[in-house]
Residue frames as qw, qx, qy, qz and C-alpha x, y, z in Angstrom:
[[0.204, -0.202, -0.900, -0.329, 23.98, 11.16, 9.96],
 [0.444, -0.263, 0.037, -0.856, 20.31, 12.14, 10.54],
 [0.417, 0.001, 0.809, -0.414, 17.97, 10.13, 12.73],
 [0.121, -0.126, -0.854, -0.491, 15.62, 7.67, 10.95],
 [0.543, -0.057, 0.185, -0.817, 11.92, 8.46, 11.00],
 [0.689, 0.047, 0.650, -0.316, 9.28, 5.74, 11.17],
 [0.740, 0.440, 0.477, 0.176, 9.21, 5.57, 7.34],
 [0.358, -0.156, 0.349, 0.852, 11.15, 6.96, 4.52],
 [0.311, 0.763, 0.326, -0.463, 9.34, 9.99, 3.07],
 [0.489, 0.178, 0.571, 0.635, 9.40, 10.02, -0.71],
 [0.178, 0.641, 0.072, -0.743, 9.02, 13.41, -2.34],
 [0.397, 0.222, 0.740, 0.496, 7.55, 13.48, -5.87],
 [0.260, 0.055, -0.255, -0.930, 5.70, 15.69, -8.43],
 [0.493, 0.189, 0.651, -0.546, 2.06, 15.08, -8.69],
 [0.583, 0.338, -0.425, -0.605, 1.55, 14.14, -12.37],
 [0.965, -0.016, 0.065, -0.252, 0.31, 10.67, -13.26],
 [0.796, 0.396, -0.399, 0.225, 3.76, 9.70, -14.52],
 [0.038, 0.570, -0.572, 0.588, 5.59, 11.09, -11.45],
 [0.689, -0.319, 0.399, -0.514, 3.24, 9.25, -9.13],
 [0.973, 0.154, -0.155, -0.071, 3.67, 5.99, -11.15],
 [0.534, 0.518, -0.520, 0.420, 7.47, 6.44, -10.62],
 [0.232, -0.510, 0.517, -0.647, 7.13, 7.13, -6.93],
 [0.874, -0.160, 0.217, -0.404, 4.82, 4.17, -6.32],
 [0.851, 0.370, -0.360, 0.095, 7.21, 1.96, -8.37],
 [0.306, 0.482, -0.600, 0.560, 10.13, 2.95, -6.05],
 [0.563, -0.387, 0.392, -0.616, 7.85, 2.54, -2.99],
 [0.974, 0.012, -0.045, -0.223, 7.08, -1.01, -4.07],
 [0.720, 0.418, -0.460, 0.307, 10.77, -1.75, -4.54],
 [0.027, -0.514, 0.564, -0.645, 11.59, -0.37, -1.13],
 [0.781, -0.255, 0.225, -0.523, 8.68, -2.38, 0.36],
 [0.954, 0.147, -0.259, -0.024, 10.20, -5.55, -1.04],
 [0.474, 0.387, -0.560, 0.558, 13.40, -4.61, 0.99],
 [0.515, -0.521, -0.625, 0.267, 11.25, -4.15, 4.08],
 [0.206, -0.086, -0.160, 0.962, 11.44, -0.37, 4.05],
 [0.090, 0.738, 0.659, -0.113, 8.23, 1.30, 4.94],
 [0.239, 0.048, 0.203, 0.948, 7.56, 4.64, 2.98],
 [0.156, 0.766, 0.490, -0.385, 5.08, 7.41, 2.68],
 [0.437, 0.374, 0.422, 0.700, 4.61, 9.64, -0.40],
 [0.053, -0.714, -0.235, 0.657, 4.54, 13.49, -0.25],
 [0.474, 0.658, 0.434, 0.392, 3.45, 15.46, -3.43],
 [0.257, -0.632, 0.019, 0.731, 5.38, 18.65, -4.10],
 [0.504, 0.811, 0.291, 0.066, 4.56, 21.10, -6.91],
 [0.592, -0.225, 0.231, 0.739, 7.49, 22.37, -8.90],
 [0.087, 0.579, -0.107, -0.804, 7.95, 25.56, -10.95],
 [0.090, 0.114, -0.794, -0.590, 7.71, 23.50, -14.13],
 [0.048, -0.447, -0.893, -0.015, 4.25, 22.19, -12.98],
 [0.018, 0.685, 0.403, -0.606, 2.99, 25.63, -12.00],
 [0.240, 0.674, -0.262, -0.647, 4.06, 27.38, -15.34],
 [0.585, 0.090, 0.778, 0.209, 2.91, 24.94, -17.98],
 [0.514, 0.761, 0.395, 0.012, 1.96, 27.47, -20.62],
 [0.049, 0.918, -0.331, -0.212, 5.35, 29.07, -21.25],
 [0.872, 0.394, -0.274, 0.099, 7.96, 27.45, -23.58],
 [0.824, -0.382, -0.053, 0.415, 11.13, 26.16, -21.94],
 [0.568, 0.357, 0.073, 0.737, 13.10, 28.63, -23.96],
 [0.130, -0.736, -0.105, -0.657, 11.43, 31.46, -22.11],
 [0.743, -0.663, -0.089, -0.009, 12.18, 30.12, -18.62],
 [0.184, 0.775, -0.523, 0.302, 15.32, 31.27, -16.96],
 [0.422, -0.523, 0.674, -0.307, 17.65, 28.94, -14.89],
 [0.452, 0.128, -0.873, -0.131, 17.62, 25.18, -14.43],
 [0.046, -0.100, -0.879, 0.463, 15.77, 22.75, -12.18],
 [0.422, -0.154, -0.218, -0.867, 12.34, 23.47, -13.42],
 [0.801, -0.233, -0.425, -0.351, 11.01, 20.08, -12.25],
 [0.750, -0.079, -0.548, 0.361, 13.46, 19.37, -9.47],
 [0.152, 0.448, -0.376, 0.797, 14.38, 22.55, -7.28],
 [0.605, -0.449, 0.128, -0.645, 11.30, 22.30, -4.95],
 [0.962, -0.110, -0.249, -0.027, 12.00, 18.58, -4.43],
 [0.626, 0.250, -0.401, 0.620, 15.56, 19.35, -3.57],
 [0.143, -0.487, 0.279, -0.815, 14.58, 22.13, -1.19],
 [0.796, -0.377, -0.090, -0.464, 12.21, 19.71, 0.57],
 [0.907, -0.037, -0.346, 0.237, 14.95, 17.26, 1.21],
 [0.385, 0.374, -0.351, 0.767, 17.35, 19.90, 2.45],
 [0.352, -0.445, 0.217, -0.795, 14.79, 21.31, 4.79],
 [0.058, -0.080, 0.937, -0.334, 13.93, 17.69, 6.09],
 [0.645, 0.157, 0.149, -0.733, 10.34, 17.70, 4.80],
 [0.968, 0.182, -0.063, -0.161, 11.06, 14.50, 2.89],
 [0.672, -0.516, 0.490, 0.207, 14.00, 11.98, 2.94],
 [0.416, -0.078, 0.712, 0.560, 14.35, 11.33, -0.75],
 [0.507, 0.566, 0.053, -0.648, 12.99, 12.21, -4.12],
 [0.651, 0.184, 0.675, 0.295, 12.22, 10.21, -7.21],
 [0.165, 0.681, -0.196, -0.686, 13.08, 11.96, -10.52],
 [0.839, 0.508, 0.147, 0.123, 12.85, 11.30, -14.13],
 [0.653, -0.414, 0.151, 0.615, 16.71, 11.44, -14.37],
 [0.437, 0.470, 0.350, 0.683, 16.62, 13.36, -17.65],
 [0.099, -0.881, -0.235, -0.398, 15.25, 16.33, -15.59],
 [0.670, -0.701, -0.024, 0.242, 17.77, 16.18, -12.82],
 [0.211, 0.921, -0.319, 0.073, 20.80, 18.49, -13.18],
 [0.806, 0.201, -0.416, 0.369, 24.36, 16.95, -13.17],
 [0.226, 0.294, -0.446, 0.815, 25.29, 19.59, -10.55],
 [0.486, -0.613, -0.607, -0.136, 23.30, 19.25, -7.36],
 [0.295, -0.837, 0.147, -0.437, 22.91, 21.52, -4.25],
 [0.207, 0.445, -0.751, 0.442, 25.47, 20.93, -1.57],
 [0.439, -0.148, 0.672, -0.577, 24.32, 18.25, 0.82],
 [0.847, 0.259, 0.278, -0.372, 22.44, 16.05, -1.81],
 [0.134, -0.435, 0.820, 0.346, 23.52, 13.18, -3.89],
 [0.782, 0.194, -0.352, -0.476, 22.21, 10.79, -6.64],
 [0.462, -0.420, 0.752, -0.210, 22.19, 7.45, -4.71],
 [0.536, 0.119, 0.833, 0.066, 20.55, 5.14, -7.27],
 [0.376, 0.307, -0.408, -0.773, 19.61, 4.91, -10.90],
 [0.497, 0.118, 0.796, -0.326, 16.62, 2.62, -11.32],
 [0.536, 0.433, 0.721, -0.070, 14.78, 0.71, -14.15],
 [0.101, 0.393, -0.395, -0.824, 15.71, 2.29, -17.49],
 [0.646, 0.512, 0.507, -0.250, 12.78, 1.94, -19.81],
 [0.621, 0.470, 0.429, 0.457, 12.97, 2.15, -23.67],
 [0.285, -0.519, -0.041, 0.805, 14.86, 5.51, -24.17],
 [0.255, 0.242, 0.586, 0.730, 13.54, 6.18, -27.69],
 [0.272, 0.226, 0.069, -0.933, 11.24, 9.04, -28.74],
 [0.312, 0.461, 0.831, 0.025, 7.75, 8.21, -29.89],
 [0.151, 0.047, -0.294, -0.943, 6.09, 10.08, -32.77],
 [0.252, 0.486, 0.781, -0.299, 2.35, 10.32, -32.39],
 [0.112, 0.122, -0.351, -0.922, 0.27, 11.72, -35.18],
 [0.639, 0.375, 0.326, -0.588, -3.38, 12.07, -36.31],
 [0.673, 0.149, 0.676, 0.261, -3.80, 9.40, -39.04],
 [0.493, 0.802, 0.321, 0.105, -4.80, 11.93, -41.63],
 [0.064, -0.945, 0.264, 0.181, -1.50, 13.75, -41.14],
 [0.651, -0.300, 0.622, 0.316, 0.63, 10.84, -42.49],
 [0.451, 0.635, -0.452, -0.435, 2.11, 11.02, -45.94],
 [0.918, -0.109, 0.374, -0.076, 1.95, 7.34, -46.87],
 [0.737, 0.604, -0.205, 0.222, 4.40, 7.73, -49.67],
 [0.048, 0.710, -0.561, 0.423, 6.99, 9.03, -47.13],
 [0.775, -0.337, 0.418, -0.332, 5.87, 6.23, -44.76],
 [0.964, 0.242, 0.108, -0.005, 6.47, 3.56, -47.37],
 [0.547, 0.699, -0.316, 0.335, 9.94, 5.14, -48.12],
 [0.765, -0.302, -0.403, 0.401, 10.86, 4.74, -44.44],
 [0.168, 0.613, -0.150, 0.757, 11.33, 8.35, -43.65],
 [0.294, -0.072, -0.721, 0.624, 11.79, 9.06, -39.99],
 [0.197, 0.419, 0.389, -0.797, 9.03, 11.75, -39.82],
 [0.157, 0.214, 0.788, 0.555, 6.56, 10.72, -42.50],
 [0.134, 0.630, 0.499, -0.579, 4.24, 13.63, -42.10],
 [0.448, 0.745, 0.414, 0.271, 2.42, 15.67, -44.87],
 [0.397, 0.355, 0.009, 0.846, 4.10, 18.87, -46.03],
 [0.128, -0.457, 0.128, -0.871, 3.86, 21.83, -43.61],
 [0.627, -0.514, -0.582, -0.063, 2.29, 19.64, -40.81],
 [0.251, -0.754, 0.269, -0.543, 2.19, 21.19, -37.33],
 [0.762, -0.066, -0.601, 0.232, 4.32, 19.25, -34.81],
 [0.417, -0.829, 0.064, -0.368, 4.21, 19.95, -31.05],
 [0.819, -0.195, -0.312, 0.439, 7.21, 19.98, -28.77],
 [0.154, -0.981, 0.064, -0.099, 8.85, 22.45, -26.53],
 [0.809, -0.396, 0.262, 0.347, 12.19, 20.66, -26.25],
 [0.183, 0.823, -0.383, -0.377, 15.06, 22.48, -28.00],
 [0.331, -0.315, 0.851, 0.259, 16.73, 19.10, -28.74],
 [0.496, 0.437, 0.750, -0.022, 13.60, 17.77, -30.43],
 [0.327, 0.875, 0.136, -0.330, 12.92, 21.01, -32.25],
 [0.039, -0.728, 0.556, 0.398, 16.51, 21.08, -33.69],
 [0.345, -0.104, 0.907, 0.216, 16.40, 17.48, -34.87],
 [0.485, 0.593, 0.623, -0.160, 12.98, 17.89, -36.40],
 [0.312, 0.887, -0.050, -0.336, 14.08, 20.88, -38.45],
 [0.178, -0.541, 0.741, 0.356, 17.23, 19.06, -39.57],
 [0.364, 0.130, 0.912, 0.137, 15.05, 16.24, -40.90],
 [0.158, 0.647, 0.700, 0.258, 12.04, 18.22, -42.04],
 [0.168, -0.170, -0.088, 0.967, 12.59, 22.03, -42.36],
 [0.220, -0.309, -0.508, -0.774, 9.16, 22.35, -43.89],
 [0.430, -0.539, -0.722, 0.062, 7.31, 21.38, -40.65],
 [0.205, -0.693, 0.057, -0.689, 5.78, 24.02, -38.47],
 [0.472, -0.114, -0.743, 0.460, 6.86, 23.56, -34.80],
 [0.402, -0.669, -0.140, -0.609, 4.40, 24.67, -32.10],
 [0.041, -0.382, 0.712, -0.588, 5.23, 24.69, -28.37],
 [0.758, -0.303, -0.476, -0.327, 3.60, 21.93, -26.31],
 [0.028, -0.339, 0.707, -0.620, 3.65, 21.83, -22.49],
 [0.748, -0.268, 0.053, -0.605, 1.76, 19.85, -19.94],
 [0.544, -0.297, 0.778, -0.105, 1.82, 16.31, -18.47],
 [0.114, -0.099, 0.895, 0.420, 1.76, 13.30, -20.83],
 [0.237, 0.525, 0.818, -0.004, -2.03, 12.71, -20.98],
 [0.152, 0.808, 0.210, -0.530, -2.62, 16.40, -21.46],
 [0.014, -0.530, 0.560, 0.637, -0.23, 16.48, -24.43],
 [0.175, 0.105, 0.944, 0.261, -1.87, 13.48, -25.94],
 [0.191, 0.697, 0.660, -0.203, -5.27, 14.89, -25.62],
 [0.089, 0.754, -0.080, -0.646, -4.16, 18.15, -27.22],
 [0.053, -0.232, 0.806, 0.542, -3.10, 16.14, -30.26],
 [0.145, 0.394, 0.906, 0.062, -6.46, 14.47, -30.38],
 [0.140, 0.766, 0.417, -0.470, -8.24, 17.80, -30.12],
 [0.580, 0.672, 0.342, 0.309, -6.63, 18.81, -33.30],
 [0.198, -0.947, 0.087, 0.239, -4.23, 21.40, -32.01],
 [0.157, -0.608, 0.709, 0.321, -1.33, 19.55, -33.67],
 [0.801, 0.340, -0.381, -0.312, -0.91, 17.14, -36.55],
 [0.851, 0.023, -0.464, 0.243, 1.80, 15.25, -34.59],
 [0.378, -0.845, 0.294, -0.239, 3.77, 15.33, -31.28],
 [0.633, 0.328, -0.645, 0.275, 6.96, 13.89, -29.89],
 [0.658, -0.637, 0.223, -0.336, 7.06, 12.32, -26.44],
 [0.012, -0.454, 0.885, -0.104, 9.44, 9.91, -24.61],
 [0.688, -0.080, -0.634, -0.344, 8.16, 6.46, -25.21],
 [0.337, 0.025, -0.832, 0.441, 9.04, 5.52, -21.71],
 [0.263, 0.065, 0.418, -0.867, 6.31, 7.64, -20.09],
 [0.681, 0.087, -0.295, -0.664, 3.65, 6.24, -22.49],
 [0.610, 0.054, -0.790, 0.001, 4.69, 2.64, -21.78],
 [0.166, -0.005, -0.755, 0.635, 4.65, 3.21, -17.99],
 [0.381, 0.135, 0.267, -0.875, 1.25, 4.88, -18.07],
 [0.250, 0.226, 0.934, 0.120, -0.17, 2.35, -20.47],
 [0.336, 0.467, 0.149, -0.804, -2.18, 5.05, -22.22],
 [0.636, 0.432, 0.636, 0.062, -4.49, 3.83, -25.01],
 [0.020, -0.558, 0.358, 0.748, -3.17, 5.07, -28.42],
 [0.502, 0.270, 0.797, 0.200, -5.26, 2.91, -30.86],
 [0.374, 0.838, 0.390, -0.072, -6.77, 5.95, -32.54],
 [0.038, 0.918, -0.300, -0.256, -3.39, 7.49, -33.32],
 [0.834, 0.444, -0.229, 0.233, -0.54, 6.62, -35.66],
 [0.458, -0.815, 0.355, 0.029, 2.62, 5.94, -33.63],
 [0.852, 0.375, -0.250, 0.266, 6.22, 5.05, -34.30],
 [0.674, -0.642, 0.155, 0.330, 9.17, 4.60, -31.94],
 [0.467, 0.842, -0.269, 0.038, 12.10, 6.54, -33.53],
 [0.907, -0.009, -0.166, 0.386, 15.41, 4.62, -33.59],
 [0.407, -0.829, 0.048, 0.380, 18.14, 6.40, -31.66],
 [0.533, -0.086, 0.459, 0.706, 20.23, 6.28, -34.79],
 [0.168, 0.606, 0.510, 0.587, 17.67, 8.52, -36.51],
 [0.260, -0.762, -0.102, -0.584, 16.53, 10.67, -33.62],
 [0.489, 0.170, -0.666, 0.537, 18.69, 11.02, -30.59],
 [0.491, -0.737, -0.442, -0.142, 16.98, 11.13, -27.12],
 [0.199, -0.868, 0.261, -0.372, 17.91, 13.16, -24.08],
 [0.295, 0.368, -0.795, 0.382, 20.65, 12.06, -21.82],
 [0.125, -0.009, 0.814, -0.567, 19.35, 9.59, -19.21],
 [0.592, -0.012, -0.164, -0.789, 15.90, 9.37, -20.94],
 [0.799, -0.111, -0.499, -0.318, 13.80, 6.56, -19.51],
 [0.552, -0.005, -0.679, 0.483, 15.85, 6.13, -16.32],
 [0.487, -0.818, -0.244, -0.185, 14.66, 6.94, -12.79],
 [0.407, 0.401, -0.505, 0.647, 16.99, 8.74, -10.25],
 [0.625, -0.667, -0.402, 0.060, 16.78, 8.53, -6.61],
 [0.239, 0.590, -0.284, 0.717, 18.21, 11.52, -4.75],
 [0.716, -0.568, -0.391, 0.111, 18.87, 11.67, -1.06],
 [0.138, -0.940, 0.280, -0.134, 20.77, 13.80, 1.46],
 [0.564, 0.474, -0.635, 0.234, 24.41, 12.83, 1.74],
 [0.257, 0.145, -0.839, 0.456, 25.20, 10.34, 4.61],
 [0.620, -0.248, 0.084, -0.740, 21.51, 10.15, 5.49],
 [0.534, -0.196, 0.764, -0.304, 20.25, 7.13, 7.44],
 [0.821, 0.375, 0.324, -0.283, 18.42, 5.95, 4.29],
 [0.276, 0.730, -0.501, -0.375, 21.34, 6.11, 1.90],
 [0.129, -0.276, 0.942, 0.137, 22.49, 2.50, 2.06],
 [0.519, 0.386, 0.723, -0.244, 18.88, 1.18, 1.78],
 [0.527, 0.755, 0.074, -0.383, 18.17, 3.38, -1.28],
 [0.104, 0.652, -0.670, -0.340, 21.54, 2.55, -2.95],
 [0.466, -0.020, 0.884, -0.027, 20.38, -1.10, -2.95],
 [0.597, 0.615, 0.431, -0.280, 17.93, -0.16, -5.75],
 [0.144, 0.727, -0.443, -0.505, 20.65, 0.88, -8.21],
 [0.897, 0.348, 0.271, 0.034, 20.73, -1.00, -11.50],
 [0.462, -0.625, 0.379, 0.503, 24.47, -1.06, -12.21],
 [0.543, 0.189, 0.636, 0.515, 24.39, -2.29, -15.85],
 [0.198, 0.819, 0.438, 0.314, 22.06, 0.53, -17.04],
 [0.315, -0.921, -0.058, 0.224, 23.54, 2.95, -14.63],
 [0.597, -0.281, 0.379, 0.648, 26.96, 2.61, -16.36],
 [0.324, 0.441, 0.525, 0.652, 25.69, 3.79, -19.79],
 [0.144, -0.883, -0.414, -0.169, 23.51, 6.47, -18.18],
 [0.507, -0.731, 0.053, 0.454, 26.38, 7.81, -16.11],
 [0.514, -0.024, 0.410, 0.753, 28.40, 8.22, -19.29],
 [0.104, 0.709, 0.494, 0.492, 25.51, 10.16, -20.95],
 [0.315, -0.921, -0.227, 0.017, 25.20, 12.39, -17.86],
 [0.593, -0.514, 0.146, 0.602, 28.94, 12.94, -17.66],
 [0.382, 0.269, 0.477, 0.745, 29.02, 14.12, -21.23],
 [0.092, -0.833, -0.428, -0.338, 26.11, 16.56, -20.47],
 [0.507, -0.789, -0.120, 0.326, 27.98, 17.87, -17.47],
 [0.550, -0.197, 0.293, 0.757, 31.08, 18.65, -19.62],
 [0.193, 0.490, 0.492, 0.693, 28.96, 20.47, -21.98],
 [0.019, -0.202, -0.413, 0.888, 27.37, 22.51, -19.14],
 [0.292, -0.173, -0.536, -0.773, 23.94, 21.88, -20.58],
 [0.367, 0.142, 0.671, -0.629, 20.42, 21.69, -19.39],
 [0.494, 0.432, 0.755, 0.006, 17.13, 21.07, -21.07],
 [0.320, 0.877, 0.066, -0.352, 17.48, 24.26, -23.13],
 [0.130, -0.598, 0.661, 0.435, 20.56, 22.86, -24.83],
 [0.837, 0.365, -0.116, -0.391, 19.78, 21.13, -28.18],
 [0.091, 0.523, -0.846, 0.053, 21.80, 18.14, -27.17],
 [0.926, -0.102, 0.024, -0.363, 20.98, 14.45, -27.32],
 [0.197, 0.491, -0.848, 0.042, 23.12, 11.33, -26.39],
 [0.922, -0.147, 0.077, -0.350, 22.43, 7.72, -26.00],
 [0.094, 0.517, -0.850, 0.027, 24.81, 4.89, -24.96],
 [0.897, -0.058, 0.147, -0.412, 23.57, 1.36, -25.32],
 [0.540, -0.316, 0.767, 0.139, 25.11, -2.16, -25.20],
 [0.678, 0.474, -0.395, -0.401, 25.73, -3.96, -28.58],
 [0.999, -0.023, -0.035, 0.028, 26.81, -7.50, -29.34],
 [0.689, 0.430, -0.235, 0.534, 30.38, -6.18, -29.75],
 [0.368, -0.033, -0.372, 0.852, 30.49, -3.68, -26.91],
 [0.041, 0.714, 0.465, -0.522, 28.64, -0.24, -26.75],
 [0.303, 0.485, 0.430, 0.698, 27.37, 2.28, -29.23],
 [0.087, -0.561, -0.319, 0.759, 27.14, 6.03, -28.54],
 [0.252, 0.638, 0.498, 0.531, 24.85, 8.25, -30.63],
 [0.288, -0.501, -0.250, 0.777, 25.13, 12.03, -30.30],
 [0.199, 0.726, 0.420, 0.507, 23.53, 15.25, -31.59],
 [0.339, -0.561, -0.245, 0.715, 24.43, 18.81, -30.74],
 [0.269, 0.725, 0.381, 0.507, 23.15, 22.09, -32.29],
 [0.236, 0.084, -0.205, 0.946, 24.14, 25.69, -31.58],
 [0.380, 0.170, 0.255, -0.873, 20.48, 26.63, -31.59],
 [0.652, 0.342, 0.612, -0.290, 17.15, 25.24, -32.79],
 [0.645, 0.738, 0.119, -0.156, 17.65, 26.51, -36.25],
 [0.324, -0.625, 0.605, 0.372, 21.39, 25.59, -36.59],
 [0.742, 0.520, -0.212, -0.367, 21.93, 24.68, -40.28],
 [0.651, 0.416, -0.628, 0.098, 24.86, 22.44, -39.54],
 [0.688, -0.579, 0.311, -0.307, 24.44, 20.55, -36.22],
 [0.073, 0.472, -0.878, 0.042, 26.98, 17.86, -35.14],
 [0.914, -0.028, 0.103, -0.392, 25.68, 14.24, -35.52],
 [0.389, 0.492, -0.778, -0.041, 27.79, 11.15, -35.11],
 [0.956, -0.231, -0.076, -0.165, 27.93, 7.48, -34.00],
 [0.086, 0.651, -0.733, 0.179, 30.82, 5.91, -31.96],
 [0.947, -0.140, -0.267, -0.106, 31.39, 2.21, -31.16],
 [0.211, 0.561, -0.693, 0.401, 33.77, 0.86, -28.44],
 [0.602, -0.151, -0.775, 0.114, 34.19, -1.35, -25.49],
 [0.345, -0.370, -0.580, 0.639, 33.69, 1.17, -22.59],
 [0.009, 0.855, 0.504, 0.123, 30.95, 3.74, -22.05],
 [0.356, -0.830, 0.012, 0.428, 33.28, 6.17, -20.27],
 [0.444, -0.270, 0.478, 0.708, 35.82, 6.05, -23.02],
 [0.224, 0.566, 0.630, 0.482, 33.12, 6.64, -25.73],
 [0.129, -0.931, -0.330, 0.093, 31.94, 9.68, -23.72],
 [0.407, -0.666, 0.212, 0.588, 35.46, 11.03, -23.52],
 [0.349, 0.046, 0.613, 0.707, 35.94, 10.61, -27.34],
 [0.091, 0.748, 0.580, 0.309, 32.56, 12.24, -27.98],
 [0.284, -0.871, -0.158, 0.369, 33.61, 15.17, -25.78],
 [0.431, -0.348, 0.429, 0.713, 36.69, 15.65, -27.86],
 [0.233, 0.348, 0.682, 0.599, 34.48, 15.85, -30.96],
 [0.120, -0.814, -0.556, -0.119, 31.86, 18.11, -29.36],
 [0.436, -0.644, -0.179, 0.603, 34.12, 20.55, -27.51],
 [0.266, -0.012, 0.329, 0.906, 35.17, 22.63, -30.52],
 [0.121, -0.534, -0.597, -0.586, 31.58, 23.26, -31.38],
 [0.451, -0.739, -0.468, 0.178, 30.68, 24.09, -27.76],
 [0.465, -0.401, -0.003, 0.789, 33.59, 26.49, -27.60],
 [0.126, 0.256, 0.464, 0.838, 32.60, 28.20, -30.86],
 [0.273, -0.701, -0.586, -0.302, 29.05, 28.62, -29.44],
 [0.499, -0.657, -0.326, 0.461, 30.32, 30.15, -26.16]]
């Protein structure tokens, strides 16, 4: 076990959303009587923001430098958007807490003139005009968009949340897709834009979307304190989502979405998997049951043949 410094050093990326997350965890730890200080660390994903994810090699675009800082003793913990954190971690690090899941849904943002009101009235998931330009760099989003609206033109979109929203306003896109959690947390004004949260039954989010993850060195002096922030109810469903992602051996370049949520009768799992962005026959299904882990195991049995064919 390492010695305890005067305060717990929190590593974080420097975007507005990452800092919101770090300050939120800092406040939670303060309520437990733990003094903290924040260190900003720039990741490869931050430095290279003009290249599509599909062109980047490897994993850990937004996490590796934070993990290196922990292993080298420059920080004691890191706060991550859990959807960015790989299920396999470097030796010596562990996920000690899952914190505060926000709404996991995707949010469609569009310039008002890009909306087809007949499609909107009909309740279509993506009620955009024919051949509209939609911005996203995520393979999972691209594959689902093309499944729903093959006529749309998809254009890569990188940058932090405010930057992406501003690029929509500037007319570079007719619409964009973002995780609703980030927009809620940042409280960005969106009154000039048309917005719609997409139900997970229509558009499946990324595993662990909306959840924060606290990573720490194994057996570190801070581990027990940080573990007190864990939200066990939400963590149970998110752990099932991440477990399925691990079995699929996927990262952010895999067109895969899954969401497990409580219902009045138990739990519901929504899943989507494509062999590629332009897969003409992706896998899409819904499962209901009493146990998130059992649902994930059943989902794996359905998804495994498609993953094996792709491999």
